[in-house]
C-alpha positions as a Markdown table, in Angstrom:
| # | Residue | x | y | z |
|---|---|---|---|---|
| 1 | Met | -34.0 | -8.6 | -13.3 |
| 2 | Gly | -32.6 | -10.6 | -10.4 |
| 3 | Val | -29.4 | -10.1 | -8.4 |
| 4 | Leu | -26.3 | -10.0 | -10.6 |
| 5 | Arg | -22.8 | -11.2 | -9.7 |
| 6 | Ile | -19.6 | -11.6 | -11.7 |
| 7 | Val | -17.2 | -14.4 | -10.9 |
| 8 | Asp | -13.6 | -14.7 | -12.1 |
| 9 | Val | -12.8 | -18.1 | -13.5 |
| 10 | Thr | -9.7 | -19.0 | -11.4 |
| 11 | Asp | -10.5 | -22.5 | -10.1 |
| 12 | Glu | -12.5 | -25.6 | -10.8 |
| 13 | Ala | -15.6 | -24.3 | -8.8 |
| 14 | Ala | -15.7 | -21.2 | -11.0 |
| 15 | Phe | -14.9 | -23.2 | -14.1 |
| 16 | Gly | -18.0 | -25.3 | -13.4 |
| 17 | Leu | -20.1 | -22.1 | -13.7 |
| 18 | Val | -19.2 | -21.5 | -17.3 |
| 19 | Pro | -22.5 | -21.6 | -19.2 |
| 20 | Pro | -23.2 | -23.7 | -22.2 |
| 21 | Cys | -23.1 | -22.3 | -25.7 |
| 22 | Ala | -26.3 | -21.5 | -27.5 |
| 23 | Asp | -25.2 | -23.9 | -30.3 |
| 24 | Pro | -24.6 | -27.4 | -28.6 |
| 25 | Gly | -21.9 | -28.1 | -31.2 |
| 26 | Phe | -19.7 | -25.6 | -29.5 |
| 27 | Asp | -18.5 | -25.4 | -25.9 |
| 28 | His | -16.7 | -22.5 | -24.1 |
| 29 | Arg | -15.2 | -25.1 | -21.8 |
| 30 | Thr | -13.3 | -27.0 | -24.5 |
| 31 | Cys | -12.6 | -24.1 | -27.0 |
| 32 | Asp | -9.0 | -23.5 | -27.8 |
| 33 | Tyr | -9.7 | -21.6 | -31.0 |
| 34 | Trp | -7.8 | -18.4 | -29.9 |
| 35 | Glu | -5.1 | -20.2 | -28.0 |
| 36 | Asp | -4.0 | -22.4 | -30.9 |
| 37 | Ala | -3.7 | -20.5 | -34.2 |
| 38 | Asp | -3.1 | -23.6 | -36.3 |
| 39 | Arg | -5.4 | -26.3 | -34.9 |
| 40 | Gly | -7.6 | -24.5 | -32.5 |
| 41 | Ser | -11.3 | -25.5 | -32.4 |
| 42 | Lys | -14.6 | -24.2 | -30.9 |
| 43 | Ala | -16.0 | -27.7 | -30.9 |
| 44 | Ala | -17.6 | -29.4 | -27.9 |
| 45 | Arg | -15.3 | -32.2 | -26.8 |
| 46 | Ala | -16.6 | -34.0 | -23.7 |
| 47 | Ser | -13.3 | -35.8 | -23.1 |
| 48 | Trp | -11.7 | -32.4 | -22.3 |
| 49 | Leu | -13.9 | -31.8 | -19.4 |
| 50 | Ala | -12.5 | -34.7 | -17.4 |
| 51 | Ala | -9.4 | -34.1 | -15.2 |
| 52 | Thr | -6.3 | -35.2 | -16.9 |
| 53 | Pro | -4.3 | -37.6 | -14.7 |
| 54 | Pro | -0.6 | -36.7 | -14.3 |
| 55 | Pro | 1.9 | -38.9 | -16.1 |
| 56 | Leu | 3.0 | -41.9 | -14.1 |
| 57 | Ala | 6.4 | -41.5 | -12.6 |
| 58 | Thr | 9.1 | -43.8 | -13.9 |
| 59 | Pro | 10.3 | -46.0 | -11.1 |
| 60 | Arg | 13.8 | -45.4 | -10.0 |
| 61 | Arg | 16.2 | -48.3 | -10.1 |
| 62 | Pro | 17.7 | -49.0 | -6.7 |
| 63 | Asn | 21.2 | -47.7 | -6.0 |
| 64 | Pro | 23.4 | -50.6 | -5.1 |
| 65 | Phe | 25.6 | -48.2 | -3.1 |
| 66 | Gly | 22.7 | -46.5 | -1.3 |
| 67 | Glu | 22.2 | -46.7 | 2.4 |
| 68 | Pro | 18.9 | -48.1 | 3.9 |
| 69 | Asp | 17.4 | -44.6 | 4.5 |
| 70 | Gly | 17.9 | -43.7 | 0.9 |
| 71 | Glu | 20.9 | -41.4 | 1.5 |
| 72 | Pro | 23.6 | -42.1 | -1.0 |
| 73 | Ala | 26.8 | -43.6 | 0.4 |
| 74 | Val | 30.2 | -43.1 | -0.9 |
| 75 | Asn | 30.5 | -44.5 | -4.4 |
| 76 | Pro | 33.7 | -46.5 | -4.8 |
| 77 | Phe | 33.7 | -46.0 | -8.5 |
| 78 | Ala | 33.2 | -42.2 | -8.4 |
| 79 | Pro | 36.2 | -39.9 | -9.2 |
| 80 | Ala | 38.3 | -39.2 | -6.2 |
| 81 | Gly | 37.2 | -35.6 | -5.9 |
| 82 | Ala | 33.5 | -36.4 | -5.9 |
| 83 | Arg | 31.9 | -35.6 | -2.6 |
| 84 | Arg | 28.5 | -34.9 | -1.3 |
| 85 | Pro | 27.6 | -31.2 | -1.7 |
| 86 | Ala | 28.6 | -29.2 | 1.3 |
| 87 | Phe | 26.2 | -27.2 | 3.4 |
| 88 | Asn | 25.7 | -23.7 | 1.9 |
| 89 | Pro | 24.9 | -21.1 | 4.6 |
| 90 | Phe | 23.9 | -18.6 | 1.9 |
| 91 | Ala | 21.4 | -20.9 | 0.1 |
| 92 | Thr | 18.0 | -19.3 | -0.5 |
| 93 | Gly | 16.1 | -22.5 | -0.3 |
| 94 | Asp | 15.3 | -22.7 | -4.0 |
| 95 | Glu | 18.3 | -24.8 | -4.8 |
| 96 | Glu | 17.8 | -28.6 | -5.0 |
| 97 | Gly | 18.6 | -30.2 | -1.7 |
| 98 | Ala | 19.1 | -26.8 | 0.1 |
| 99 | Val | 18.5 | -26.8 | 3.8 |
| 100 | Asp | 15.5 | -24.9 | 5.0 |
| 101 | Asn | 16.4 | -21.5 | 6.3 |
| 102 | Pro | 14.0 | -20.6 | 9.2 |
| 103 | Phe | 15.1 | -16.9 | 8.9 |
| 104 | Ala | 14.4 | -16.5 | 5.2 |
| 105 | Pro | 11.0 | -15.0 | 4.2 |
| 106 | Arg | 8.6 | -17.5 | 2.8 |
| 107 | Pro | 7.7 | -17.0 | -0.8 |
| 108 | Ala | 4.1 | -16.2 | -1.4 |
| 109 | Ala | 2.1 | -19.1 | -2.9 |
| 110 | Lys | 1.3 | -18.3 | -6.6 |
| 111 | Pro | -2.2 | -19.2 | -7.8 |
| 112 | Thr | -2.2 | -21.8 | -10.6 |
| 113 | Ala | -4.5 | -24.4 | -12.1 |
| 114 | Arg | -3.8 | -28.0 | -10.9 |
| 115 | Ala | -1.7 | -30.1 | -13.1 |
| 116 | Asp | -4.5 | -32.6 | -13.7 |
| 117 | Ala | -7.2 | -29.9 | -14.3 |
| 118 | Pro | -9.4 | -30.0 | -17.5 |
| 119 | Arg | -7.4 | -28.7 | -20.4 |
| 120 | Lys | -9.4 | -25.5 | -20.9 |
| 121 | Leu | -9.0 | -24.6 | -17.2 |
| 122 | Gly | -5.3 | -25.1 | -17.6 |
| 123 | Leu | -5.3 | -22.7 | -20.5 |
| 124 | Leu | -7.3 | -20.1 | -18.5 |
| 125 | Gly | -5.0 | -20.6 | -15.5 |
| 126 | Arg | -1.7 | -19.9 | -17.4 |
| 127 | Gly | -1.5 | -16.2 | -16.3 |
| 128 | Leu | -3.0 | -16.4 | -12.8 |
| 129 | Ala | 0.4 | -15.8 | -11.1 |
| 130 | Val | 1.3 | -12.7 | -13.2 |
| 131 | Phe | -1.8 | -11.4 | -15.1 |
| 132 | Gly | -4.8 | -12.6 | -13.1 |
| 133 | Ser | -7.9 | -14.2 | -14.4 |
| 134 | Tyr | -8.6 | -14.8 | -18.2 |
| 135 | Ala | -12.4 | -15.2 | -18.0 |
| 136 | Lys | -15.5 | -14.0 | -16.1 |
| 137 | Val | -19.0 | -15.4 | -15.7 |
| 138 | Leu | -22.0 | -13.3 | -15.0 |
| 139 | Leu | -24.6 | -14.9 | -12.7 |
| 140 | Glu | -28.2 | -13.8 | -12.3 |
| 141 | Glu | -29.8 | -15.2 | -9.1 |
| 142 | Gly | -26.9 | -17.6 | -9.0 |
| 143 | Glu | -27.5 | -18.9 | -12.6 |
| 144 | Pro | -24.8 | -18.4 | -15.2 |
| 145 | Val | -26.1 | -16.2 | -18.0 |
| 146 | Ala | -23.0 | -14.8 | -19.8 |
| 147 | Tyr | -19.4 | -15.6 | -20.3 |
| 148 | Ala | -16.3 | -13.6 | -21.5 |
| 149 | Gln | -12.7 | -14.6 | -22.2 |
| 150 | Phe | -10.0 | -12.0 | -22.3 |
| 151 | Gly | -6.3 | -11.4 | -21.5 |
| 152 | Pro | -3.0 | -10.0 | -22.8 |
| 153 | Leu | -2.5 | -10.3 | -26.6 |
| 154 | Ser | 0.4 | -12.7 | -26.0 |
| 155 | Ala | -2.0 | -15.3 | -24.5 |
| 156 | Tyr | -3.9 | -15.7 | -27.8 |
| 157 | Pro | -1.7 | -16.6 | -30.8 |
| 158 | Arg | -4.7 | -16.4 | -33.3 |
| 159 | Ala | -5.3 | -12.8 | -32.2 |
| 160 | Leu | -1.7 | -12.1 | -32.7 |
| 161 | Arg | -1.7 | -13.6 | -36.2 |
| 162 | Leu | -4.9 | -11.7 | -37.1 |
| 163 | Arg | -3.5 | -8.4 | -35.8 |
| 164 | Glu | -0.4 | -8.8 | -37.9 |
| 165 | Leu | -2.5 | -8.4 | -41.0 |
| 166 | Tyr | -3.1 | -4.8 | -40.2 |
| 167 | Arg | 0.1 | -2.7 | -40.0 |
| 168 | Gln | -1.8 | 0.4 | -39.2 |
| 169 | Leu | -2.7 | -0.8 | -35.7 |
| 170 | Pro | -0.6 | 0.7 | -32.9 |
| 171 | Val | 2.1 | -1.6 | -31.6 |
| 172 | Ser | 2.9 | 0.2 | -28.4 |
| 173 | Pro | 1.5 | -0.2 | -25.9 |
| 174 | Leu | 0.0 | -3.5 | -27.0 |
| 175 | Pro | -3.7 | -3.9 | -26.2 |
| 176 | Ala | -5.5 | -6.5 | -24.1 |
| 177 | Val | -8.1 | -8.5 | -26.1 |
| 178 | Ile | -11.6 | -9.8 | -25.5 |
| 179 | Thr | -11.7 | -13.0 | -27.5 |
| 180 | Cys | -15.2 | -14.2 | -26.5 |
| 181 | Val | -18.4 | -12.8 | -25.2 |
| 182 | Ala | -21.6 | -14.9 | -25.1 |
| 183 | Thr | -25.0 | -15.0 | -23.5 |
| 184 | Thr | -27.1 | -18.1 | -23.0 |
| 185 | Ala | -30.1 | -18.4 | -25.4 |
| 186 | Ala | -32.6 | -18.0 | -22.5 |
| 187 | Ala | -31.0 | -14.8 | -21.2 |
| 188 | Arg | -30.6 | -12.8 | -24.4 |
| 189 | His | -31.7 | -9.2 | -25.0 |
| 190 | Arg | -31.3 | -8.2 | -21.3 |
| 191 | Gly | -28.0 | -6.4 | -21.5 |
| 192 | His | -26.0 | -9.1 | -19.8 |
| 193 | Ala | -23.2 | -9.2 | -22.4 |
| 194 | Arg | -22.8 | -5.4 | -22.3 |
| 195 | Arg | -22.6 | -5.5 | -18.5 |
| 196 | Leu | -19.9 | -8.2 | -18.6 |
| 197 | Val | -17.8 | -6.4 | -21.2 |
| 198 | Glu | -18.0 | -3.2 | -19.1 |
| 199 | Ala | -16.7 | -5.2 | -16.1 |
| 200 | Val | -13.9 | -6.7 | -18.2 |
| 201 | Cys | -12.9 | -3.3 | -19.4 |
| 202 | Asp | -12.8 | -1.8 | -15.9 |
| 203 | Asp | -10.7 | -4.8 | -14.8 |
| 204 | Leu | -8.3 | -4.4 | -17.7 |
| 205 | Ala | -7.9 | -0.7 | -17.0 |
| 206 | Ala | -7.1 | -1.4 | -13.3 |
| 207 | Arg | -4.4 | -3.9 | -14.5 |
| 208 | Gly | -2.7 | -1.1 | -16.4 |
| 209 | Phe | -3.9 | -1.7 | -20.0 |
| 210 | Ala | -4.4 | 1.4 | -22.2 |
| 211 | Ala | -6.6 | -0.2 | -24.8 |
| 212 | Val | -8.6 | -3.4 | -25.5 |
| 213 | Glu | -9.4 | -4.9 | -28.9 |
| 214 | Ala | -12.0 | -7.4 | -30.2 |
| 215 | Tyr | -12.1 | -9.3 | -33.5 |
| 216 | Pro | -15.6 | -10.1 | -34.6 |
| 217 | Glu | -16.3 | -12.1 | -37.7 |
| 218 | Val | -18.7 | -10.4 | -40.2 |
| 219 | Gly | -21.3 | -12.7 | -41.7 |
| 220 | Ala | -21.0 | -15.6 | -39.3 |
| 221 | Arg | -24.1 | -17.1 | -37.8 |
| 222 | Ala | -25.1 | -15.6 | -34.4 |
| 223 | Asp | -24.5 | -18.8 | -32.6 |
| 224 | Ala | -21.4 | -19.8 | -34.5 |
| 225 | Thr | -19.2 | -16.9 | -33.4 |
| 226 | Ser | -18.1 | -16.0 | -29.9 |
| 227 | Ala | -16.7 | -12.6 | -30.9 |
| 228 | Ala | -20.2 | -10.9 | -31.4 |
| 229 | Thr | -20.6 | -8.3 | -34.1 |
| 230 | Pro | -19.2 | -4.8 | -34.8 |
| 231 | Ala | -22.6 | -3.3 | -34.0 |
| 232 | Phe | -22.5 | -4.9 | -30.5 |
| 233 | Trp | -19.0 | -3.6 | -29.8 |
| 234 | Glu | -20.0 | -0.1 | -30.7 |
| 235 | Thr | -22.7 | -0.2 | -28.0 |
| 236 | Val | -20.0 | -0.7 | -25.4 |
| 237 | Gly | -17.7 | 2.1 | -26.5 |
| 238 | Phe | -15.6 | 0.3 | -29.1 |
| 239 | Ala | -14.8 | 2.0 | -32.4 |
| 240 | Val | -13.8 | 0.5 | -35.8 |
| 241 | Ala | -10.0 | 0.5 | -35.9 |
| 242 | Val | -9.7 | -1.5 | -39.1 |
| 243 | Asp | -12.7 | -1.7 | -41.4 |
| 244 | Asp | -12.4 | -5.1 | -43.0 |
| 245 | Arg | -15.2 | -6.9 | -44.8 |
| 246 | Arg | -14.5 | -10.2 | -42.9 |
| 247 | Phe | -12.5 | -9.5 | -39.8 |
| 248 | Pro | -12.7 | -5.9 | -38.7 |
| 249 | Val | -10.8 | -4.8 | -35.6 |
| 250 | Met | -12.8 | -3.1 | -32.8 |
| 251 | Arg | -10.8 | -1.0 | -30.3 |
| 252 | Arg | -11.6 | 0.9 | -27.1 |
| 253 | Glu | -9.2 | 3.2 | -25.3 |
| 254 | Leu | -9.2 | 2.6 | -21.6 |
| 255 | Gly | -8.6 | 5.3 | -19.0 |
């Protein structure tokens, strides 16, 4: 086995490492099955891999009362009490038009996906500023061999809906979830998925989660499900929390 490395999917370079699905009809890079409980799909959609251009800005009509430098002049039709906003010495800099305060601490830049990023990368980047990454890729000798998607339960409406079917599940504290784990066809049976799940569980524990759940689909074709099987989850320390013939719930306590 070659050198292994795990990469968090937080930008376009890492997103480009997401490996293909074993079934070419599906694509991790365009799947929104868990993010959209009503219309989500696992299908391969090539158009989603292109950057989405931002909407064109609507051109502003010129102000007949504006000055050449763009600074508004006095509007003769405005109410008598209307004036330009006065300088506020207590402004924090967040207010529109506030003057920069050289003595105020600069807010830390929050990581986020670009506005024109591919749709799936935008979905994976929703929690970067607060939660952190939502996906990891396992590389062997620099080649992507396995992929996992995870996050807080609130990030995946389909998981929320599925979980609501089982009132016996604990509601506090809410678990994190692993929605997807997959290995490329050429790299199977070498333990890559298990290694990646262990890394995800360690990461979630470090982020303060007490438990993590997964929702495999019993009876689905091996290449048609991204949530593995109950037997797989048992090999990485998960136990059956709800024994359902179609959608059992697998749960692992973190500590």
